[in-house]
Residue frames as a rotation matrix with the C-alpha (Angstrom) as fourth column:
VAL 1
0.365 0.537 -0.760 6.64
0.650 -0.732 -0.205 -5.72
-0.666 -0.420 -0.617 -25.89
SER 2
0.195 -0.270 0.943 6.91
0.850 -0.434 -0.300 -3.07
0.490 0.859 0.145 -28.66
VAL 3
-0.812 -0.583 0.028 8.24
0.509 -0.730 -0.455 0.34
0.286 -0.356 0.890 -27.94
THR 4
-0.532 0.648 0.545 4.81
-0.383 -0.758 0.528 1.92
0.756 0.072 0.651 -27.91
GLU 5
0.406 0.703 -0.584 3.56
0.225 0.543 0.809 -0.62
0.886 -0.460 0.063 -25.54
GLY 6
-0.041 -0.506 -0.862 6.13
0.974 0.173 -0.148 0.45
0.223 -0.845 0.485 -22.97
VAL 7
-0.955 -0.164 0.247 4.98
0.129 -0.980 -0.151 4.04
0.266 -0.112 0.957 -23.19
GLY 8
-0.223 0.885 -0.408 2.00
0.956 0.117 -0.270 5.12
-0.191 -0.450 -0.872 -21.08
ILE 9
-0.753 0.029 0.657 -0.01
0.137 -0.970 0.199 8.23
0.643 0.240 0.727 -21.51
VAL 10
-0.348 0.550 -0.760 -2.19
0.934 0.136 -0.330 9.89
-0.078 -0.824 -0.561 -18.81
ASP 11
-0.030 0.393 0.919 -4.55
0.318 -0.868 0.381 12.78
0.948 0.303 -0.099 -18.66
MET 12
-0.725 -0.407 -0.556 -3.35
0.629 -0.060 -0.775 14.33
0.282 -0.911 0.299 -15.39
ASN 13
-0.747 0.569 0.344 -6.26
-0.588 -0.807 0.058 17.00
0.310 -0.159 0.937 -15.59
GLU 14
0.197 0.898 -0.393 -8.80
-0.496 0.437 0.750 14.14
0.846 0.047 0.531 -15.43
VAL 15
-0.134 -0.261 -0.956 -6.89
0.654 0.701 -0.283 12.21
0.744 -0.663 0.077 -12.79
MET 16
-0.977 -0.209 0.040 -6.76
0.114 -0.672 -0.732 15.48
0.180 -0.711 0.680 -10.62
ASN 17
-0.547 0.816 0.185 -10.40
-0.707 -0.569 0.420 16.11
0.448 0.098 0.888 -11.28
ASN 18
0.367 0.621 -0.693 -11.24
-0.249 0.783 0.570 12.63
0.896 -0.036 0.442 -10.10
HIS 19
-0.740 -0.624 -0.250 -9.10
0.066 0.303 -0.951 12.68
0.669 -0.720 -0.183 -6.93
PRO 20
-0.028 0.781 -0.624 -11.31
0.769 0.415 0.485 11.63
0.638 -0.466 -0.613 -4.02
ASN 21
-0.009 0.046 -0.999 -10.29
0.903 -0.429 -0.028 14.66
-0.430 -0.902 -0.037 -1.84
LEU 22
-0.766 -0.278 0.579 -10.55
0.547 -0.754 0.362 17.39
0.336 0.595 0.730 -4.53
GLU 23
0.164 0.869 0.467 -13.92
0.373 -0.493 0.786 18.64
0.913 0.045 -0.405 -3.44
THR 24
0.689 0.014 -0.724 -12.76
0.720 -0.118 0.684 18.98
-0.076 -0.993 -0.091 0.21
ILE 25
-0.400 -0.882 -0.249 -9.72
0.794 -0.469 0.386 20.90
-0.458 -0.043 0.888 -0.96
ARG 26
-0.490 0.282 0.825 -11.83
0.567 -0.615 0.548 23.08
0.662 0.736 0.141 -3.24
GLN 27
0.590 0.801 -0.101 -13.92
0.525 -0.286 0.802 23.97
0.614 -0.526 -0.589 -0.30
GLN 28
0.339 -0.624 -0.704 -10.96
0.780 -0.231 0.581 24.73
-0.526 -0.746 0.409 1.93
MET 29
-0.657 -0.708 0.258 -9.49
0.747 -0.567 0.347 26.92
-0.099 0.421 0.902 -0.85
ALA 30
-0.150 0.630 0.762 -12.75
0.466 -0.635 0.616 28.87
0.872 0.448 -0.199 -1.30
SER 31
0.831 0.362 -0.422 -12.95
0.536 -0.320 0.781 29.58
0.148 -0.875 -0.460 2.36
LEU 32
-0.038 -0.929 -0.368 -9.30
0.840 -0.229 0.492 30.58
-0.542 -0.291 0.789 2.37
SER 33
-0.548 -0.178 0.817 -10.00
0.766 -0.500 0.405 32.87
0.336 0.848 0.410 -0.55
ARG 34
0.493 0.726 0.480 -12.82
0.371 -0.674 0.639 34.66
0.787 -0.137 -0.602 1.19
GLN 35
0.692 -0.265 -0.672 -10.64
0.677 -0.085 0.731 34.96
-0.251 -0.961 0.120 4.27
LYS 36
-0.381 -0.924 -0.021 -7.68
0.814 -0.346 0.467 36.48
-0.439 0.160 0.884 2.39
GLU 37
-0.240 0.359 0.902 -10.10
0.661 -0.620 0.422 38.80
0.711 0.698 -0.089 0.50
GLN 38
0.823 0.567 -0.028 -11.42
0.382 -0.517 0.766 40.13
0.420 -0.641 -0.642 3.76
GLU 39
0.325 -0.805 -0.496 -7.78
0.719 -0.130 0.683 40.51
-0.614 -0.578 0.537 5.11
ALA 40
-0.554 -0.526 0.645 -6.79
0.831 -0.391 0.396 42.29
0.044 0.755 0.654 1.89
ARG 41
0.178 0.659 0.731 -9.82
0.483 -0.706 0.519 44.64
0.857 0.261 -0.444 2.17
SER 42
0.905 0.117 -0.409 -9.02
0.422 -0.378 0.824 45.47
-0.058 -0.918 -0.391 5.77
ALA 43
-0.027 -0.995 -0.098 -5.35
0.832 -0.077 0.549 46.01
-0.553 -0.067 0.830 4.89
TYR 44
-0.376 0.023 0.926 -6.41
0.795 -0.506 0.335 48.28
0.477 0.862 0.172 2.00
GLU 45
0.512 0.736 0.444 -8.76
0.386 -0.658 0.647 50.34
0.768 -0.160 -0.620 4.02
SER 46
0.755 -0.251 -0.605 -6.23
0.578 -0.182 0.796 50.80
-0.310 -0.951 0.008 6.95
GLU 47
-0.400 -0.908 0.126 -3.70
0.812 -0.287 0.508 52.38
-0.425 0.306 0.852 4.55
THR 48
0.560 0.525 -0.641 -3.97
0.135 -0.822 -0.554 55.84
-0.817 0.224 -0.531 3.20
ASP 49
-0.240 -0.796 -0.556 -0.91
-0.629 -0.309 0.713 55.67
-0.739 0.521 -0.426 0.92
PRO 50
0.629 0.601 -0.493 -1.89
-0.750 0.300 -0.590 54.39
-0.206 0.741 0.639 -2.50
ASN 51
-0.005 -0.782 -0.623 1.47
-0.725 0.432 -0.536 52.47
0.689 0.449 -0.569 -2.85
ARG 52
-0.802 -0.231 0.551 1.02
-0.590 0.452 -0.669 50.88
-0.095 -0.861 -0.499 0.60
ARG 53
0.131 0.974 0.184 -2.50
-0.770 0.216 -0.600 49.87
-0.625 -0.063 0.778 -0.32
ALA 54
0.580 0.071 -0.812 -1.39
-0.750 0.437 -0.497 48.15
0.320 0.897 0.307 -3.44
GLN 55
-0.518 -0.819 -0.248 1.47
-0.564 0.545 -0.620 46.40
0.643 -0.181 -0.744 -1.57
ALA 56
-0.576 0.296 0.761 -0.91
-0.661 0.378 -0.648 45.16
-0.480 -0.877 -0.022 1.13
VAL 57
0.588 0.782 -0.206 -3.42
-0.723 0.395 -0.566 43.77
-0.361 0.482 0.798 -1.41
GLN 58
0.341 -0.535 -0.773 -0.44
-0.686 0.421 -0.594 42.15
0.643 0.732 -0.223 -3.37
ALA 59
-0.658 -0.690 0.301 0.90
-0.713 0.442 -0.544 40.56
0.243 -0.573 -0.783 -0.18
LYS 60
-0.143 0.699 0.701 -2.47
-0.606 0.498 -0.620 38.95
-0.782 -0.514 0.352 0.59
ARG 61
0.703 0.349 -0.620 -2.67
-0.711 0.349 -0.610 37.62
0.004 0.870 0.493 -2.93
MET 62
-0.106 -0.865 -0.491 0.71
-0.672 0.426 -0.606 36.01
0.733 0.265 -0.626 -2.51
GLU 63
-0.693 -0.092 0.715 -0.21
-0.690 0.371 -0.621 34.60
-0.208 -0.924 -0.321 0.74
LEU 64
0.376 0.911 0.171 -3.30
-0.696 0.399 -0.597 33.02
-0.612 0.105 0.783 -0.88
ALA 65
0.552 -0.271 -0.789 -1.35
-0.710 0.342 -0.615 31.61
0.437 0.900 -0.004 -3.77
GLN 66
-0.521 -0.854 -0.022 1.23
-0.668 0.423 -0.613 30.03
0.532 -0.304 -0.790 -1.34
GLU 67
-0.411 0.524 0.746 -1.56
-0.634 0.423 -0.647 28.56
-0.655 -0.739 0.158 0.95
GLN 68
0.631 0.665 -0.401 -3.38
-0.728 0.329 -0.601 27.16
-0.267 0.671 0.692 -2.19
GLN 69
0.136 -0.645 -0.752 -0.24
-0.662 0.505 -0.553 25.43
0.737 0.573 -0.359 -3.32
LYS 70
-0.815 -0.336 0.473 0.21
-0.579 0.512 -0.634 23.83
-0.030 -0.790 -0.612 0.17
LEU 71
-0.003 0.882 0.470 -3.42
-0.643 0.359 -0.676 22.57
-0.766 -0.304 0.567 -0.01
MET 72
0.713 0.351 -0.607 -2.88
-0.697 0.260 -0.669 21.12
-0.077 0.900 0.430 -3.46
ALA 73
-0.134 -0.982 -0.136 0.46
-0.966 0.160 -0.203 19.56
0.222 0.104 -0.970 -2.90
PRO 74
-0.495 -0.017 0.869 -0.76
-0.492 0.830 -0.264 16.36
-0.716 -0.558 -0.419 -1.32
LEU 75
0.586 0.779 0.224 -3.25
-0.166 0.385 -0.908 15.73
-0.793 0.494 0.355 -4.12
TYR 76
0.510 -0.553 -0.659 -0.35
-0.846 -0.185 -0.499 16.22
0.154 0.812 -0.563 -6.78
ARG 77
-0.464 -0.813 0.353 1.71
-0.877 0.476 -0.057 13.74
-0.121 -0.336 -0.934 -4.80
ASP 78
-0.058 0.594 0.803 -1.09
-0.339 0.744 -0.575 11.23
-0.939 -0.305 0.158 -4.67
CYS 79
0.861 0.456 -0.227 -1.69
-0.320 0.138 -0.937 11.43
-0.396 0.879 0.265 -8.35
GLU 80
0.163 -0.848 -0.504 2.04
-0.914 0.062 -0.400 11.15
0.371 0.526 -0.765 -9.28
GLN 81
-0.621 -0.401 0.673 2.31
-0.650 0.744 -0.156 8.05
-0.438 -0.534 -0.723 -6.84
ALA 82
0.383 0.778 0.498 -0.88
-0.114 0.575 -0.810 6.43
-0.917 0.254 0.309 -8.51
VAL 83
0.787 -0.089 -0.611 0.79
-0.614 -0.011 -0.789 6.92
0.063 0.996 -0.063 -11.87
ARG 84
-0.303 -0.946 -0.114 4.02
-0.922 0.321 -0.218 5.38
0.243 0.039 -0.969 -10.76
GLU 85
-0.407 0.164 0.898 2.15
-0.473 0.804 -0.361 2.37
-0.781 -0.572 -0.250 -9.26
VAL 86
0.737 0.671 0.076 0.17
-0.194 0.318 -0.928 1.79
-0.647 0.669 0.365 -12.45
ALA 87
0.493 -0.598 -0.632 3.36
-0.827 -0.096 -0.555 2.12
0.271 0.796 -0.541 -14.60
VAL 88
-0.583 -0.707 0.401 5.17
-0.793 0.603 -0.088 -0.51
-0.179 -0.369 -0.912 -12.53
ARG 89
-0.072 0.662 0.746 2.13
-0.236 0.715 -0.658 -2.76
-0.969 -0.223 0.105 -12.56
LYS 90
0.877 0.476 -0.066 1.83
-0.114 0.072 -0.991 -2.43
-0.467 0.876 0.117 -16.43
LYS 91
0.224 -0.922 0.317 5.57
0.689 0.380 0.617 -2.55
-0.689 0.080 0.720 -16.96
LEU 92
0.873 0.093 0.479 5.74
0.433 -0.598 -0.674 0.81
0.224 0.796 -0.562 -18.67
MET 93
-0.009 -0.996 -0.089 9.08
0.992 0.002 -0.123 2.40
0.123 -0.089 0.988 -19.17
LEU 94
-0.982 -0.181 0.060 7.75
0.187 -0.975 0.117 5.93
0.038 0.126 0.991 -19.74
VAL 95
0.044 0.998 -0.052 4.58
0.987 -0.052 -0.152 7.75
-0.154 -0.045 -0.987 -18.95
LEU 96
-0.892 -0.311 0.328 3.77
0.415 -0.850 0.324 11.05
0.178 0.426 0.887 -20.70
ASP 97
-0.380 0.837 -0.393 1.03
-0.098 -0.459 -0.883 13.54
-0.920 -0.297 0.257 -20.22
LYS 98
0.019 0.636 0.772 -1.61
0.710 0.535 -0.458 12.85
-0.704 0.556 -0.441 -22.85
TYR 99
0.817 0.433 -0.382 -1.38
0.212 -0.840 -0.500 16.38
-0.537 0.327 -0.777 -24.21
VAL 100
0.146 -0.841 -0.521 2.11
-0.756 -0.434 0.490 16.20
-0.638 0.322 -0.700 -25.38
VAL 101
-0.645 -0.378 0.664 1.58
0.071 0.836 0.545 12.89
-0.761 0.398 -0.512 -27.34
LEU 102
-0.329 0.497 -0.803 0.22
-0.914 -0.382 0.138 12.97
-0.238 0.779 0.580 -30.89
ILE 103
0.500 0.432 -0.751 0.20
-0.594 0.801 0.065 9.24
0.630 0.413 0.658 -31.71
GLY 104
-0.148 -0.454 -0.879 0.82
0.126 0.872 -0.472 5.99
0.981 -0.181 -0.072 -29.71
GLY 105
-0.808 -0.327 0.491 1.15
-0.474 -0.133 -0.870 5.15
0.350 -0.935 -0.048 -26.11
VAL 106
-0.378 0.698 -0.608 -1.21
0.629 0.676 0.384 3.16
0.679 -0.237 -0.694 -23.85
ASP 107
-0.255 0.411 0.875 -3.71
-0.391 -0.872 0.295 5.35
0.884 -0.267 0.383 -22.15
ILE 108
-0.498 -0.121 -0.859 -3.69
0.511 0.759 -0.403 4.61
0.700 -0.640 -0.316 -18.41
THR 109
-0.686 0.218 0.694 -5.79
-0.441 -0.884 -0.158 7.50
0.579 -0.415 0.702 -17.13
GLN 110
0.442 0.896 0.045 -8.70
-0.605 0.260 0.752 5.27
0.662 -0.360 0.657 -15.81
ASP 111
0.290 -0.430 -0.855 -6.24
0.529 0.816 -0.231 2.89
0.797 -0.385 0.465 -14.27
VAL 112
-0.740 -0.655 0.156 -4.70
0.317 -0.543 -0.778 5.78
0.594 -0.526 0.609 -12.42
ILE 113
-0.334 0.710 0.620 -8.06
-0.679 -0.637 0.364 7.05
0.653 -0.299 0.695 -11.32
GLN 114
0.708 0.487 -0.511 -9.01
-0.097 0.784 0.613 3.56
0.699 -0.384 0.603 -9.96
GLN 115
-0.136 -0.833 -0.536 -5.67
0.693 0.307 -0.653 3.38
0.708 -0.460 0.535 -8.18
LEU 116
-0.788 -0.147 0.598 -6.32
-0.203 -0.854 -0.478 6.68
0.581 -0.498 0.643 -6.51
SER 117
0.144 0.947 0.288 -9.83
-0.764 -0.079 0.640 5.62
0.629 -0.312 0.712 -5.39
ARG 118
0.516 0.049 -0.855 -8.53
0.311 0.919 0.241 2.46
0.798 -0.390 0.459 -3.84
LYS 119
-0.531 -0.816 -0.227 -6.18
0.522 -0.104 -0.847 4.45
0.668 -0.568 0.481 -1.55
LYS 120
-0.778 0.250 0.577 -8.79
-0.498 -0.805 -0.322 6.68
0.384 -0.538 0.751 -0.03
């Protein structure tokens, strides 16, 4: 095994875009976004002070970002676990994101996508 054969590369964006649960999460995020937008609008309209209005809207934006991160976290974990499993199976010592590699490495992106689809 040469050094470059022990290095895998993966396109994590493509892996995430092919996660079996991504569409469900996107729908949940869209619904959550609409809900937080309505809450922000209500908070904005209930305040008369411009500073408090801005704070209320900002608070709802922060809540939305935190809740979106919670929704996405299991997908990220699934993708990372699939990368680990493929790396072990292919006896790779190192896996890097495809976008930081100029030359070399074994592209395991499709293997990782297949691994993800087997789990769901």
